[in-house]
N, C-alpha and C positions, 0 to 999 in steps of 0.2 A: 456612234458607231452600231452598226447592224450587228446581231449576232447570228453565227451561221446555224444550221441545223445540228453541226455537230457540237457546237458550243453549248448551245441548249441541252442535247443530250448528256453532255459530259457535266453539266451544272446539276441536273437531274440526279444523275448518277451518284455526284460526288454529296448531294443533299441525302438521297436514300441510305446511302453508305453511313454517313454521320448519324442518321436517325437510328440506323440499326447498331450502331457502337455506342449511342446513349441507351437504348432499350436494353441491350446487353450489359451495360455497364449498371444501370439502375437495378437488374436482377442480382447482380453481385452485390451491390451495395445494400439491397434489402437482406440478403443472407447474412452479410456482415453485422448489419446494425441488430438484426434478430438475435445473434449470437449474443454480441456484447451486453445487449440489453437484458436477455435471458440470464446471461451469466451474473450480473451485476444485480439483478432484482431476485434472484433464486435464492431460497435459504441456503447457507452455505452447510455442507455435509462435512462431518469431521473426517481428517485424514485417515485413511485406511491403514491398519497395521499389517505386516507380514503375519501375524499371528492370526489377526481375523481373517485373512485370506487362506491360511492353512487349516483352519478350524472348519470351514464351511464343508458339507457334504459334496463331494463331487459329482458333478452332471457329467454324461457321457459326451465326449468332444470328438467330431469326425473333422478331420484335418484333411483338407484337399491341395493336393500338389500337383498342378499340371506339369509335364516335365519333357522336354525335348531337348536332346543331346546335353543332358544335364549330369553324364557319369562321373565328371570330376568335381561337382560339388555336392551331389546325394551323400549326404552323412547322417549318423544318428544323432539327434540333438538331444541335449540333456536337460528336461524339465522336471519339475517337482509336480509331477501330477501321475497319477496312473491310470485313471478311466478314460482312456481316448484311442480313437483309431485313427490310423494315418493311410489314405487313399491316395497313392500316385498314379497318375495319369501317364501312360507311355504308349509307344507306336510300335508297330510290328516292325518296322524299315529301322529302328533304332536299338540295335541290339546290345550296345554297350550301355544304355540306360536302363534298358529291359534286366540285363543282367546282375546289375549292380543292386537294382530293386528287388530282384527275385533273390539275390543273396541275403539281403537283410530281411525280406519277409521271411526267410526258411529260419532265421534265428529268433525273430521277435513275430510272435502271431497277431499283434496289432498291426503291422504293415501289411497292407493289401495291394499288389499290384494290379491296377486296371490297366488293360490293353484296349485302346482303340481299335475299333474294326476297320480301320482303313489307314494306309500309311499316312505318315506325318510329313511336314508338319501342317497342321490345320491351324485355325484360331484358337485362341485360348477358351473361348466360349464353348466351342465343339468339344475339347478334351474335358472341359469341365460338366458339361452334360453327360457325357459318359461315367464321370466320376460320380456324379449325383445319382445316377442310375443305379451304381454299384453300392451306393449307400442305402438306397432304398431297399434293395435287394438284401443287404446285410440286415437291415430292420427287420424285414419279413423272415428270414432264415436263422438268424443268431439267438433270438430271444432277448436281446438287448434293443433300447432304443435310443437313438442319438438324439440328444437334447440342443446341441450347439453346433453349429457348422463353421469352420474357421478356414479362410483362404490363406495359403502362404506359397511362396516361392522355395524352391529348392535352395537357393543362394541365402536367403534371410537367416540371418541370425537372430534368436528370439532369447528374451531374458527366461531365467529359469521359471519364474513366477508368472509368465504370459498366461497360460490356461487358466491359472488360479484367479487371475484377474477377469478375464472372460466368465469364469464360473461365478464371479461376483454379480456380474452386471447383468448376464443373461439368466431368466427371462424379463427381468425387470426393464431391460432395454432390449427393443427388438433387434438392434443391430449395434455393434462395436467396433471402432478401426481404432488399432492401436498404430502408433507411428514406427515407421522403420528408419532407423539411423544409417546411413550410408557410412560404411568404413572403406579406407583406403586400401585397395588391393595389395598382395603382397608379392 
């Protein structure tokens, strides 16, 4: 039985796709194996206590929150940390979000409304770039230096000791990612 050109092409495409999936899977497998080997071979650190977290001197944490139509969920979060600044990226054509962030900023000098120079929505990276620029300006003009940068979304609920935990691991770790547990909406 002779193969047609289409059959040859489809078999070659299938082989290429299978190879690509294999390589991609090996890449994922490497990360998983590295994690588990590192986890089991590394010296076990003693568990951190809340008292240890609370006793550490606080570094300045800048919290970045990109916001587009987030007026319904922007709210003051309660954290056990005092040395932080919140930078909320907003857009000039999202008046409800700009209004609520402005009201919060008027009550709390640690909250900074960042207004992107063009209408939204754009992608999150664009909004975050303007927030980063605002953090740099804050560093230059405030006399404070931001030591840790954290990314949160306006709807994220965070544990009151989240910033204390970040404070413990940065700068020892260049990056920390804390899990966000989804909660059912009400």
